[in-house]
C-alpha positions, 0 to 999 in steps of 0.5 A: 762215635768215630771221634770217641773211638779215635780218642780211645785209640790214641790214648795210653792204656792208663788214660784208656782205663780212666776214660772207660770208667768215666764213660761208665759213670755217664751211662750210670747217670743216664740209667738213673734218669730213666722213667720209672727209676724213682718213686712217684713224686720224688725228684732228685737233683742232677748233682745227687744223681751224678753222686749216686752214679759215681758211688755205684760205679766206684762201689763206694756206697756214699749217697746224699739220698735215702735209697729206700725212699728215693728209688723204685723196684726198677731203680733197685735193679738199675743200681744192682746193675751199676754195682756189678759193673763197678765191682766186676770191673768195667773192662771185665763187662766190656770183654764179656760184651765183646765176646757175646757180640763176636768181636775180636779182642786185640792187643789194645783191649788185652792191655786194658784188661791187664791194667784194670786187673793189675796183671804183669802180662797179657797172657790169659787175660780173657780167661781171667776175666771169665773166671772172675765173672763166674766167681763173683756171680756164684758168690752172689747167687749163693749169698742171695739164696741163703739170705732170701730163705732167711728173710722170708721167715721174717717178711712172709713175702717171697717177692720182698724177701728175694729183693732184699736177699739179692740186693744185700748179697750183691751190695756185700759181694761188690762191697757197694755198701748201698742198702734198701732198708734205710738203716743198713744192717742195723735192724739185724744188729742182733742177728748173727746169722745174717751178719756172718753171711754178709761178712763172708761175702764182703771178705770174698769180694775184697780179698782179691780175685787172684787169691780166690782163684788160687784157693779154687785151684788148690781145692780142686788139686788140678796142678801138681805140687801147687804153691800159693804165690807170694801175692796170695800169701802176703795179701791173706796174712795182711788182710787177716792181720788188719782184720784182727787188729781192727776188731781188737782196737774197736773193742778196746776203745768202745768197751766203756763207750757204745759197747758198755753194758752189752753182752760179750758176744754182741760186742764181739760181733759189733767190733768184728763186723765194723772191722770187716766192713772198713775193708771197703764194704760200707754196710754197718750194724751200728750207727758209726756216728755213735762211736767216739772220735778215737774209734772213727779215727781208727776206722778212717785209717782202716778205710785208708788202707782199704782192700786187696789189689784186683778186688772190688775195693779201693784205698792204698790196698793191703799189699801196699801197706804190707810192703811199707811195714816190711820196709820199715822192719827191714830197714838198715841205715848203713845199707846201700838198699834195704831188701825186703824178705818175706816167705823165702822170697825177696820183694822186687825193688820196683814194688817198693818204689810203687808202694811209696808213690801210692802212699804219697799220692794217697796222702796228697789226695786225702789232705787236699780233700779234707782241706777243701771240704773244711774251707766249704763246710768247716763252720758247721761240720766237725773235723773228725766227720770230714776226715771220716767222710774223706777216708770213706770216699777214698777207700770206696767204703761208704760208711758215713757219720750222716753228713753226706746229704748236708754237704754243698756241691763243691764238697760233693764233687771232691768226694766224687773225685776221691771215689773215682780215684779210689776205684780206678787205682792210684797206680794208673794215675802214677803211670799217667803222670810219669808217662812211659819214660825211657830208662836212663842210660847214665848216672850222675855222681851220688851225694848224701842229704841229711834226713830226719 
């Protein structure tokens, strides 16, 4: 343990975050191998157990095994613990344990908390963690309460209703995407109450903790002349914009496809739910394998964008997408630099550079992932299915056309790497690669290069 402690102390904050998440995956793997986790007579290969552990910590939801057929009630509890650890954040859980054990939270720990939650300063980091944990638990509790009462009407079994209600609530709030029905939410494809509750839980989990805390402050009206931050405004508008465009896109493409002959309200809820779940949730009311290639291509793009920063989801994040779009709209070919103005504010040039760096690295990771899996599985699996699986893993979404269990070990490792990268965040990897370089104190002569 002393060697591990020394390793953590000598590492940079970015390396520390990566190691903490790796440690969480190891713990999750060991927990999933405890006696009584699996149903009697069920054996799971170590690579598949590791896959479920990575999927749980990264709150993705992709799984090579059927959760309902593989794990016992005790196994469900273990999975819920893993989902909450991944959803709330490893550093948040660690901070809670440090406080409970009475340990001092030093500058090193505050740096890790700051990085894990995309904060720019260390002030108020511990209080932020407790606000996040409190918010997540309240959302999960209310969701579980509503769903339990509703499920009890159908199941007439209180224990089963509680188990289903709690699992769906936590899976939706953490955007984990795992389910214990064996068919996700397809059995509730005609139940608009369950779908509405689940969609609200998904949105609250993926829109970003800072947004939720600012809305809470606004409602309580404790701060005089309260103003929403630029982050909250950009995040909320972008999130809603992508949600609406995703819904309209799926509706238009599948009007004469899967939705043909269905009532308007059923098709609307089908499209709306799938647009919501592509933020990072992975639950589904329609088998996505039934959708056309065009719809799966669109949904892959939505999963690539992912959820908001400082949330439970992955992808390049909504703010990155917003900055890239705003940059293109504000670009002036003859200007020295194109300033991005939005909501009477100007976005910092460093955030623009980071957005492009995130996009480039994301395209690189997903391209290599698709290429590698095509080399190993291209003979019997279609390109669109591989593309969809890769985007689902990177966006920590968990939607699948059903090929996860058919993949070989190399392909599963590729998906695990993408799930891990998607959860930890590309900014951490970018800073790890670039290091803490000193600011250059001199400049070379500038020269134009032909572009485009």
